[in-house]
MIGU-551961 format. One record per residue (C-alpha): residue in three letters; x negated, y, z. Coordinates in steps of 0.25 Angstrom, whole numbers. Example, Ala and Ser with C-alpha at 12.3 -4.5 7.8 and 13.67 -1.06 7.14 Angstrom:
BEGIN
  rest     px     py     pz
   ALA    -49    -18     31
   SER    -55     -4     29
This chain:
BEGIN
  rest     px     py     pz
   ALA    906   -305   -272
   SER    906   -291   -267
   ALA    892   -293   -262
   ALA    887   -298   -276
   ILE    884   -283   -280
   TYR    872   -283   -269
   GLY    865   -295   -277
   SER    856   -305   -270
   LYS    854   -296   -258
   ALA    869   -299   -254
   ALA    866   -314   -253
   ASN    869   -314   -238
   GLY    880   -303   -239
   VAL    880   -288   -239
   ILE    882   -279   -227
   LEU    885   -264   -230
   ILE    882   -254   -219
   THR    887   -240   -219
   THR    883   -230   -208
   LYS    891   -219   -202
   ARG    891   -205   -209
   GLY    894   -191   -206
   LYS    908   -185   -207
   VAL    913   -171   -210
   GLY    914   -163   -197
   LYS    907   -158   -185
   ALA    895   -165   -180
   VAL    898   -177   -171
   VAL    888   -182   -161
   SER    889   -195   -154
   TYR    880   -203   -145
   ALA    882   -217   -140
   SER    873   -226   -131
   THR    873   -240   -126
   PHE    866   -247   -114
   GLY    866   -261   -111
   TRP    858   -273   -106
   GLN    854   -286   -113
   SER    853   -300   -107
   PRO    851   -314   -113
   THR    865   -319   -118
   ARG    862   -333   -114
   LEU    850   -340   -108
   ALA    847   -355   -106
   LYS    850   -360    -92
   TYR    838   -368    -87
   VAL    836   -376    -74
   ASN    827   -370    -63
   SER    815   -377    -57
   ALA    822   -385    -46
   GLN    833   -389    -56
   TYR    823   -394    -66
   ALA    815   -401    -55
   ARG    828   -409    -50
   LEU    832   -412    -65
   THR    817   -417    -67
   ASN    818   -426    -55
   GLU    831   -431    -59
   ALA    826   -435    -73
   ARG    814   -442    -68
   VAL    822   -450    -58
   ASN    832   -454    -69
   GLU    819   -459    -76
   GLY    814   -467    -64
   LYS    803   -457    -61
   ALA    800   -450    -48
   PRO    805   -436    -47
   MET    795   -425    -51
   TYR    799   -414    -41
   THR    800   -415    -26
   ASP    811   -409    -17
   LYS    801   -399    -13
   ASP    797   -395    -27
   ILE    812   -393    -30
   SER    814   -385    -18
   LEU    802   -376    -22
   PHE    807   -375    -36
   GLU    820   -369    -30
   LYS    813   -359    -22
   GLY    803   -356    -34
   THR    801   -343    -42
   ASN    794   -340    -55
   THR    780   -343    -48
   GLY    773   -354    -41
   ASP    772   -369    -43
   HIS    787   -372    -40
   ALA    792   -361    -49
   ASN    807   -359    -53
   THR    805   -349    -64
   ASP    817   -342    -71
   TRP    810   -339    -84
   TYR    823   -332    -90
   ASP    823   -323    -78
   LEU    808   -319    -80
   PHE    810   -318    -95
   TYR    823   -310    -97
   ASP    819   -300    -86
   GLN    822   -287    -94
   SER    834   -278    -93
   GLY    838   -278   -108
   PHE    843   -264   -107
   GLN    846   -257   -120
   MET    852   -244   -124
   THR    856   -237   -137
   HIS    858   -222   -140
   ASN    864   -217   -153
   LEU    867   -202   -157
   ARG    875   -198   -169
   ILE    879   -185   -176
   SER    887   -184   -188
   GLY    895   -173   -195
   GLY    895   -164   -208
   THR    903   -157   -218
   GLU    909   -160   -231
   ALA    896   -157   -238
   ALA    887   -165   -229
   ARG    889   -175   -218
   TYR    878   -181   -208
   MET    877   -193   -198
   MET    864   -194   -189
   SER    862   -204   -178
   ALA    850   -208   -169
   GLY    849   -220   -160
   TYR    840   -227   -150
   THR    841   -241   -144
   ASP    832   -246   -132
   GLN    833   -261   -130
   ASN    825   -268   -119
   GLY    823   -282   -120
   ILE    827   -293   -110
   VAL    813   -298   -109
   ARG    800   -290   -107
   SER    793   -283   -118
   SER    805   -283   -127
   GLY    814   -271   -132
   MET    818   -263   -143
   GLN    819   -248   -146
   LYS    827   -243   -158
   TYR    828   -229   -164
   ASN    837   -226   -176
   PHE    841   -213   -183
   ARG    851   -212   -195
   ILE    856   -200   -204
   ASN    867   -200   -214
   LEU    870   -188   -223
   ASP    880   -186   -233
   SER    882   -174   -242
   LYS    891   -169   -253
   VAL    882   -162   -262
   SER    893   -158   -272
   ASP    907   -163   -276
   LYS    901   -174   -284
   LEU    888   -177   -277
   ASP    886   -184   -263
   ALA    873   -187   -255
   ALA    870   -196   -244
   VAL    857   -198   -235
   ASN    855   -209   -225
   MET    844   -212   -216
   VAL    842   -222   -204
   TYR    829   -225   -196
   THR    827   -235   -186
   ARG    815   -238   -177
   GLU    814   -250   -168
   ASP    803   -253   -157
   ILE    804   -268   -153
   LYS    796   -274   -142
   ARG    795   -290   -140
   PRO    786   -298   -131
   SER    776   -308   -137
   GLY    768   -320   -132
   PRO    754   -324   -134
   ASN    748   -329   -147
   ASN    758   -326   -158
   SER    771   -329   -151
   ASP    783   -319   -153
   TYR    794   -316   -143
   THR    802   -328   -147
   HIS    791   -337   -140
   PHE    795   -331   -127
   PHE    809   -338   -127
   TYR    803   -351   -132
   VAL    794   -352   -120
   LEU    804   -346   -110
   ASN    813   -358   -113
   LYS    802   -368   -111
   LEU    798   -364    -97
   SER    802   -372    -85
   PRO    806   -365    -73
   MET    795   -373    -66
   VAL    785   -365    -73
   PRO    781   -352    -65
   CYS    781   -339    -72
   TYR    769   -335    -63
   LYS    760   -343    -55
   GLU    757   -340    -40
   ASN    743   -335    -44
   GLY    749   -325    -54
   ASP    747   -333    -67
   TYR    758   -337    -76
   GLY    765   -350    -77
   TYR    767   -356    -91
   ILE    769   -367   -100
   GLY    762   -371   -113
   ASP    769   -360   -120
   GLY    766   -349   -110
   ASN    774   -340   -101
   PRO    783   -329   -108
   ILE    783   -321    -95
   ALA    767   -320    -96
   TRP    769   -315   -110
   PHE    778   -304   -105
   ASP    768   -300    -94
   ASN    757   -300   -105
   LYS    764   -290   -113
   SER    763   -296   -126
   ILE    772   -287   -135
   GLN    778   -287   -149
   ASP    781   -272   -154
   GLU    788   -269   -167
   PHE    792   -256   -172
   ARG    802   -255   -184
   ASN    807   -243   -192
   ASN    818   -243   -202
   LEU    821   -231   -211
   GLN    833   -231   -221
   ALA    836   -219   -229
   SER    845   -217   -241
   GLY    851   -206   -250
   SER    862   -206   -260
   LEU    869   -197   -270
   THR    883   -199   -276
   TYR    888   -192   -288
   HIS    903   -192   -291
   PHE    905   -191   -306
   LEU    920   -193   -303
   PRO    928   -196   -291
   GLU    928   -211   -295
   LEU    914   -211   -301
   SER    901   -209   -293
   LEU    886   -212   -294
   LYS    877   -214   -282
   GLY    862   -215   -280
   THR    856   -220   -267
   ALA    841   -221   -263
   ALA    837   -228   -251
   TYR    824   -231   -243
   LYS    822   -241   -232
   LEU    809   -242   -224
   TYR    806   -252   -213
   PHE    793   -252   -206
   GLY    787   -256   -193
   GLU    776   -262   -185
   SER    774   -273   -175
   HIS    764   -276   -164
   ASN    763   -290   -159
   MET    754   -292   -147
   HIS    752   -307   -142
   LYS    744   -307   -129
   ALA    737   -319   -123
   THR    743   -323   -110
   ARG    736   -328    -98
   TYR    744   -337    -90
   ASP    733   -342    -81
   ASP    718   -345    -81
   THR    721   -358    -90
   TYR    731   -353   -100
   ILE    730   -341   -109
   HIS    741   -340   -119
   GLY    735   -334   -132
   SER    720   -333   -134
   VAL    720   -318   -137
   ASP    729   -306   -138
   LYS    735   -304   -152
   LEU    741   -292   -159
   THR    748   -292   -173
   GLU    753   -279   -179
   SER    762   -277   -191
   VAL    766   -266   -199
   TYR    777   -267   -209
   ARG    785   -259   -219
   ASP    797   -261   -228
   ASP    803   -251   -237
   ARG    814   -251   -248
   ILE    818   -241   -258
   SER    831   -242   -265
   GLY    840   -234   -275
   ASP    854   -236   -280
   ILE    863   -230   -290
   LEU    878   -233   -289
   LEU    889   -229   -299
   LYS    903   -231   -294
   TYR    917   -229   -300
   GLU    930   -231   -292
   LYS    944   -227   -297
   THR    959   -231   -295
   PHE    968   -232   -307
   GLY    983   -231   -306
   GLY    982   -233   -291
   VAL    981   -248   -293
   HIS    968   -251   -300
   ASP    955   -249   -292
   LEU    942   -249   -300
   SER    928   -248   -294
   ALA    915   -250   -301
   MET    901   -248   -297
   THR    887   -250   -303
   GLY    873   -247   -298
   TYR    858   -249   -297
   HIS    849   -253   -286
   ALA    834   -253   -284
   GLU    825   -255   -272
   LEU    810   -257   -269
   TYR    806   -264   -256
   ARG    792   -264   -250
   ASN    786   -271   -239
   HIS    772   -270   -232
   SER    767   -276   -219
   VAL    754   -277   -212
   ASN    749   -286   -200
   ALA    737   -285   -192
   TYR    732   -295   -181
   ARG    721   -294   -170
   ASP    718   -302   -157
   THR    709   -302   -145
   PHE    711   -288   -139
   ALA    700   -281   -130
   SER    711   -279   -119
   SER    725   -285   -117
   LEU    730   -271   -115
   LEU    727   -267   -130
   TYR    737   -269   -141
   ASP    730   -263   -153
   LEU    724   -270   -165
   ASP    711   -262   -163
   ALA    709   -267   -149
   ALA    708   -282   -154
   SER    697   -290   -160
   THR    695   -290   -175
   ALA    691   -305   -175
   ASN    704   -311   -178
   GLN    711   -299   -185
   SER    720   -301   -197
   ALA    729   -292   -206
   ASN    739   -295   -216
   GLY    750   -288   -224
   ASN    759   -288   -236
   ARG    766   -279   -245
   ARG    778   -282   -255
   GLN    787   -274   -264
   LEU    801   -278   -270
   ALA    810   -271   -280
   MET    824   -273   -284
   THR    834   -267   -294
   SER    849   -270   -296
   TYR    861   -266   -304
   PHE    875   -269   -299
   GLY    889   -266   -301
   ARG    904   -269   -296
   LEU    918   -268   -302
   ASN    930   -268   -293
   TYR    945   -268   -297
   ASP    958   -270   -289
   TYR    972   -269   -293
   MET    981   -264   -282
   GLY    971   -270   -272
   LYS    976   -284   -275
   TYR    968   -288   -287
   LEU    953   -286   -286
   PHE    942   -288   -296
   GLU    927   -286   -293
   ALA    914   -288   -301
   ASN    900   -286   -297
   PHE    886   -287   -304
   ARG    872   -285   -300
   TYR    858   -287   -306
   ASP    846   -287   -298
   GLY    831   -286   -302
   THR    820   -288   -291
   SER    805   -289   -290
   ARG    806   -302   -283
   PHE    808   -310   -296
């Protein structure tokens, strides 16, 4: 019931987040850092080539058929590596070959006087993936300011900015990084990662290690800015009016390169190198007016009432561009590709919403409680 005041947006519940703010006193500086390594929590356990050969022979004998592998084959499998005709490839070992090292650094400074308080923080995270061509770097900055303008007027300003640089591997054609795991768990240990002549071993779906070597990469850059300011006027100790304005901006770009992969002279996965680039932007402007009243009567009657108005405007814009057939596999820009199959698309939309809401709470000696809520929404969706 308490979430009803948030209207239809509270259908899945409401999470209220508050951030640390400055306190009166001398400046306090703090620094924290963490270091660690990542590894897969749990991996499937597969048989090796020799075990697979023995089990295959056993199954065939049980069906009245001749064994498929000789004792010499099994002996060669036991001595095999990830190359050659009698390979014993540990695909997990080849695939999860990165350290997964990560580190985080955070610096915070806070302090202030009775008239003005501040809290500023900055952070950096560097996270290496557990597979090649994967990782994330994150930068964040926050500032919270509080000011007592007069005996009756308070002001607050909040701003937070986050930047994320994300790198993932990609396969040929239009497959994303999830396709790596799909193919990884289909590969037999008997399939060599590399042939003795330097070509790649493969199945019909390919070889994910070849995709790593080919340096097909998906890069994405995300930026998130949130800023708000508020003024609170206290008519009486128990009666106040608060106005808040907020702006949220989310924008970024992605660069998805899918490179054709040559396994040997007979099989090339993906006919040409393909590049898709996307640019997107979301922003939201909102404003709130909130009137609150809180008072205790006779030490046993607690009464609080609140009413308010909310308005917001949301805008979204995205553009996508595609080209293929590059002059060189070392080039990664759209201008370096052929215009024959180029394409472009984009979209734009805008939504608006206004709301009126209110709440009344009463309790007697903390034992008997009463609460009532109302909300009225108007939206451009309808």
